[in-house]
C-alpha positions in Angstrom: 0.2 -0.2 0.3 2.8 2.3 0.8 5.3 4.2 3.3 5.3 6.2 6.5 8.0 8.3 7.5 7.3 8.4 11.7 9.0 11.1 13.5 10.0 10.5 17.0 10.9 7.7 18.9 9.5 7.8 22.3 6.9 5.5 23.9 4.0 6.4 21.7 6.2 6.2 18.6 7.1 2.9 19.8 3.7 1.5 19.8 2.8 3.2 16.7 5.7 1.5 14.9 4.7 -1.9 16.2 1.4 -1.6 15.0 2.5 -0.2 11.8 4.6 -3.8 11.3 1.6 -5.7 12.5 -0.2 -3.9 9.7 2.2 -4.6 6.8 -0.3 -5.0 4.2 -0.9 -1.2 4.8 2.6 -0.1 6.0 4.8 -2.0 3.4 7.8 0.6 4.5 8.6 2.7 7.6 11.4 5.2 8.2 11.9 5.9 11.8 13.6 9.6 12.2 14.2 11.2 15.4 17.2 13.4 17.1 19.1 10.1 18.2 19.7 8.0 15.5 20.4 5.1 17.9 17.1 4.7 19.7 15.7 4.2 16.1 18.3 1.5 15.1 17.6 -0.3 18.4 13.9 -0.4 17.6 14.6 -1.5 13.9 16.7 -4.1 15.2 13.9 -5.6 17.7 11.3 -5.6 14.8 13.4 -7.0 12.1 12.1 -10.3 10.2 8.6 -8.8 9.7 7.0 -7.7 6.1 7.4 -4.5 6.9 10.6 -2.8 5.4 12.3 -0.3 8.0 14.9 2.0 7.8 15.9 5.0 10.3 17.2 8.3 9.9 18.5 11.0 12.1 16.7 14.4 12.0 16.3 17.5 14.1 12.6 18.4 14.1 12.9 21.6 14.9 14.8 22.2 11.5 12.8 22.5 8.6 15.4 22.3 5.8 16.6 19.3 7.4 13.2 18.0 7.3 12.4 18.7 4.1 15.7 16.9 2.7 14.5 14.0 4.6 11.2 13.9 3.1 12.4 14.3 -0.3 14.9 11.9 0.0 12.4 9.0 1.5 9.1 10.2 -0.3 6.7 8.6 2.1 3.1 8.9 1.3 2.5 10.4 4.7 4.4 11.8 7.7 3.4 10.6 11.2 4.6 13.2 13.5 5.1 11.5 17.1 7.9 14.4 18.1 7.0 17.0 20.7 4.2 19.5 20.5 6.8 22.2 20.0 8.1 20.9 16.8 4.4 20.5 15.3 4.8 23.6 12.8 8.0 22.9 11.6 7.1 19.7 10.5 4.0 21.1 8.8 6.0 23.6 7.3 8.1 20.5 5.7 4.9 18.8 4.4 3.6 21.7 2.7 7.2 22.5 1.1 7.0 18.4 -0.3 3.1 18.4 -0.5 3.1 15.5 1.6 0.0 14.5 3.9 0.4 15.0 7.7 -0.9 13.2 10.9 -0.1 14.3 14.5 -1.5 13.1 18.1 -1.2 16.5 19.9 -1.8 20.0 18.9 1.1 22.7 18.8 2.0 24.7 22.1 4.8 26.8 22.1 8.1 26.2 23.9 7.8 29.3 26.4 4.1 29.2 27.4 1.9 26.2 28.7 -0.8 27.0 26.3 -2.5 24.2 24.4 -4.7 25.7 21.1 -5.5 25.3 17.4 -5.0 28.6 16.1 -1.6 28.1 15.0 -2.4 24.8 13.2 -5.6 25.5 12.0 -4.0 29.0 10.3 -2.4 26.6 7.9 -6.1 25.5 6.6 -6.0 27.1 3.2 -2.2 26.2 2.6 -2.9 22.4 2.6 -6.1 23.1 0.7 -4.0 24.6 -1.6 -1.4 22.2 -1.9 -4.2 19.3 -2.2 -2.7 17.7 1.1 -4.5 16.4 4.2 -3.1 17.4 7.8 -5.1 15.3 10.3 -4.8 16.7 13.9 -5.0 15.2 17.2 -5.3 11.1 16.4 -4.4 9.9 19.9 -6.6 8.9 22.4 -7.5 12.3 24.1 -7.5 14.4 21.3 -8.3 11.4 18.9 -10.5 8.8 20.0 -12.8 11.0 22.5 -13.4 13.2 18.7 -14.2 9.9 17.0 -16.6 9.0 19.8 -18.1 12.0 19.5 -18.7 12.0 15.8 -20.0 8.3 16.0 -22.4 9.3 18.9 -23.8 12.2 16.8 -23.9 10.0 13.7 -25.9 7.1 15.1 -28.0 8.1 18.1 -28.5 11.8 18.6 -29.6 14.7 16.7 -27.8 17.0 19.1 -25.6 16.3 21.6 -25.6 19.4 24.3 -23.2 17.8 27.1 -20.1 15.7 26.7 -18.1 14.6 29.7 -14.4 13.1 28.9 -13.7 10.7 31.7 -9.6 10.0 31.7 -9.0 7.3 34.4 -5.3 5.5 34.7 -5.9 3.3 37.3 -1.9 1.7 36.7 0.8 1.4 39.7 3.7 1.8 38.7 5.3 1.3 42.3 7.3 4.9 42.2 6.3 7.7 44.9 6.0 9.8 41.6 6.7 9.4 37.9 4.6 10.8 35.0 3.2 8.1 32.8 4.0 10.1 29.5 6.7 13.1 28.9 7.2 14.7 32.5 7.4 18.2 30.8 4.2 17.9 29.0 2.6 16.0 31.8 3.2 18.2 34.6 2.6 21.5 32.1 -0.7 20.3 31.7 -1.6 19.5 35.1 -0.3 22.5 36.6 -2.1 24.9 34.4 -5.5 26.4 34.9 -8.3 23.9 34.2 -11.2 25.4 32.0 -14.3 24.0 30.4 -16.4 24.9 27.5 -19.9 25.9 28.5 -22.7 28.4 26.5 -20.3 29.7 23.8 -17.1 30.5 25.8 -14.1 28.7 28.2 -15.1 29.0 31.7 -11.6 28.9 33.5 -10.8 27.5 36.8 -7.8 26.8 39.3 -5.6 24.0 38.7 -7.3 20.5 40.6 -10.3 23.3 41.5 -13.0 20.8 40.6 -12.8 17.3 41.8 -15.5 14.7 41.4 -15.4 10.6 42.4 -16.5 8.5 39.6 -17.0 5.0 39.5 -15.1 3.7 36.1 -16.0 0.2 34.9 -13.7 -2.4 35.4 -11.6 -0.2 37.6 -13.8 0.9 40.6 -14.2 4.7 42.0 -11.4 7.1 41.4 -10.5 11.0 42.2 -10.8 12.7 39.3 -10.2 16.6 38.3 -11.6 18.9 36.1 -8.4 19.8 33.4 -8.2 21.6 30.5 -7.8 19.8 27.5 -7.1 20.8 23.5 -10.3 18.5 22.0 -12.8 20.6 23.8 -11.7 23.3 21.4 -12.5 21.5 18.6 -15.5 19.5 19.5 -17.2 22.8 20.6 -17.1 24.0 17.2 -17.4 20.6 15.2 -20.3 18.5 17.4 -23.9 20.0 16.6 -25.8 21.4 19.8 -23.3 21.6 22.2 -23.9 23.5 25.5 -20.9 22.3 27.7 -17.7 20.1 27.4 -15.9 19.0 30.3 -12.6 16.8 30.7 -11.8 15.1 34.2 -8.6 12.9 34.8 -8.0 11.0 37.8 -5.0 11.6 40.1 -3.8 9.6 43.2 -3.4 11.6 46.3 0.8 10.5 46.3 1.2 12.1 42.7 -0.7 15.4 44.0 1.2 15.9 47.2 4.1 15.5 45.4 3.4 17.5 42.5 2.3 20.4 44.9 5.6 20.4 46.7 7.8 20.5 43.5 5.4 23.4 42.6 6.0 24.9 45.7 10.2 24.7 45.5 10.0 26.1 41.9 10.8 22.8 40.3 7.9 22.9 37.8 8.8 26.5 36.2 9.0 27.0 32.4 11.0 30.5 33.5 14.8 29.6 33.0 17.0 30.3 36.0 21.2 30.8 36.0 23.0 27.7 37.7 26.4 28.0 37.9 26.7 30.0 34.9 24.4 28.1 32.8 20.8 29.0 32.2 18.3 25.9 33.0 14.8 25.5 32.9 13.6 23.9 36.0 11.2 21.7 35.0 13.2 20.3 31.8 15.9 19.1 34.9 13.0 17.8 36.5 12.2 15.7 33.6 16.1 14.5 33.7 15.6 13.1 37.6 12.7 11.6 37.3 11.8 7.9 35.7 12.0 8.0 32.1 7.9 6.7 31.2 9.3 4.4 28.8 11.0 2.3 31.7 7.4 2.2 33.7 6.5 -0.5 31.3 7.7 -3.9 33.1 6.4 -2.3 36.5 3.0 -0.9 36.0 0.0 -3.1 36.6 -3.5 -2.1 36.6 -6.3 -0.6 33.7 -6.8 2.2 32.1 -10.2 3.3 31.2 -11.1 6.5 28.9 -14.4 7.5 27.7 -16.8 9.9 27.0 -20.6 10.6 28.6 -22.9 12.0 26.1 -26.1 13.7 26.9 -28.6 15.2 24.3 -31.7 14.6 22.2 -32.8 12.1 19.1 -36.1 12.5 17.8 -37.0 15.1 20.5 -36.6 12.3 23.7 -33.4 12.6 25.9 -30.8 10.1 25.3 -27.6 9.0 27.4 -24.6 7.5 26.2 -21.3 6.5 27.3 -19.0 4.8 25.1 -15.0 3.9 26.6 -12.0 1.7 26.1 -10.4 -0.4 29.1 -7.1 -1.3 28.8 -4.8 -3.3 30.8 -1.0 -1.7 31.2 0.6 -5.7 31.3 -1.2 -7.1 28.4 0.2 -3.9 26.3 3.7 -4.6 27.9 3.4 -8.2 26.9 2.5 -7.4 23.5 4.5 -4.1 22.4 6.7 -3.6 25.3 4.8 -0.3 26.5 2.5 0.8 29.2 -1.2 1.3 28.5 -0.8 5.2 28.2 1.4 5.0 25.3 -0.5 2.1 23.8 -3.7 4.2 24.0 -2.0 6.6 21.9 0.1 5.0 19.7 -2.7 2.8 18.2 -4.7 5.7 17.3 -1.9 7.5 15.9 -1.0 4.3 13.5 -5.0 4.3 12.5 -5.1 7.9 11.6 -2.1 7.8 9.6 -3.5 4.2 7.5 -6.8 6.3 7.3 -5.0 9.2 5.6 -2.4 6.6 3.5 -5.4 4.5 2.2 -7.6 7.3 0.9 -10.5 6.5 3.6 -9.9 10.2 5.5 -8.2 12.4 3.1 -9.6 15.8 1.8 -7.2 18.9 1.1 -7.0 20.8 4.2 -6.3 20.9 7.9 -9.0 18.6 9.9 -9.8 17.3 13.5 -10.7 13.7 13.5 -14.4 14.4 14.3 -14.8 16.4 11.0 -14.2 12.7 9.2 -16.7 9.6 9.1 -15.8 8.0 12.4 -17.3 4.1 11.8 -13.8 2.8 9.5 -11.7 4.2 12.5 -14.3 2.7 15.3 -14.1 -0.5 13.5 -10.1 -0.3 13.3 -10.0 0.3 17.0 -12.0 -3.1 17.5 -9.5 -4.5 15.4 -6.0 -3.4 16.2 -6.0 -3.7 20.4 -8.5 -0.6 21.9 -12.0 -2.8 21.6 -14.8 -0.2 22.9 -17.9 -0.5 25.0 -20.9 1.0 25.2 -24.0 1.7 27.5 -27.0 3.6 27.4 -27.7 4.4 31.1 -24.6 5.7 32.6 -23.8 7.2 35.9 -23.8 11.0 34.8 -21.1 13.3 36.5 -22.8 16.0 38.5 
């Protein structure tokens, strides 16, 4: 079928690459490119012997010229960006210059402010349209699958959706007093920023961790969850018909929050550079360096994740409540691809998004969020490739 250039070689990329190799009918060839080529080579070594042809390359994803040269050399059908969110725009620039389809899992954020917004990427709409290529934004789980769930709910069960609550529960235990399940820099920026939710046409801001609820998650049990800002609120508010309110909740244990508060209080989560022994260092980047690498958590993490959406709205004038979710087991994921469930739940949808763009199922010139395409092929692929979903029509609601 074709060739993908995958930029990045962290936990999520590793899962996506494993899945591309399982799906060798579509991904006949992949090139893995990262700043550290040795990581790409190690992964290639691990996966060699399959049907997918794998090559590797060194690239700095901040360097548009180097990216263009790499794309021109490799001639991929699609570029799957699994680098850092700070690098989205340089990779989009390179895709534009080479007229290559683009897929990512997380929206752009500037390195100097913890600000998750789509405006920078949405500004590329016209240019991608004129170039005749597709950019698919946010093909992870949240954002990603949560958007597909929303489009699916609207297509099959609602005339209008009025309320969406996105619930992200990780009940995994890795045994460390404090560690983050994905890139610590991104994770801590996300959690320590102000929360917000969308209601009646605008964002309402909250203090970090100000709104707490307890929810009894299927297959997991009751967990404390907190309202955060999350990027898919912005696109779903535009793309899902009838929306009055969207909220995003994520679970956190007491130990995590206590450690985080302490680190915040002593300035370790700051993204403002400070001078230390004649060098400029960013405290949060230093903290990232001393925390356990998320990739090392896989073998020691036990338990499950449950991520899904609760919808309330109307169909034929009658009220409807609908809950759709996926449960993932950390140890099962580790057995299959050598990563824990947090990387798995993002890496599988990244592969699916790239597949749907590459095989032409999801393809139209311009820049799109996942919920703007037909959800059914994606929902089928989730069941096929390791993220089966479950649904219920009388869920417990979040007050």
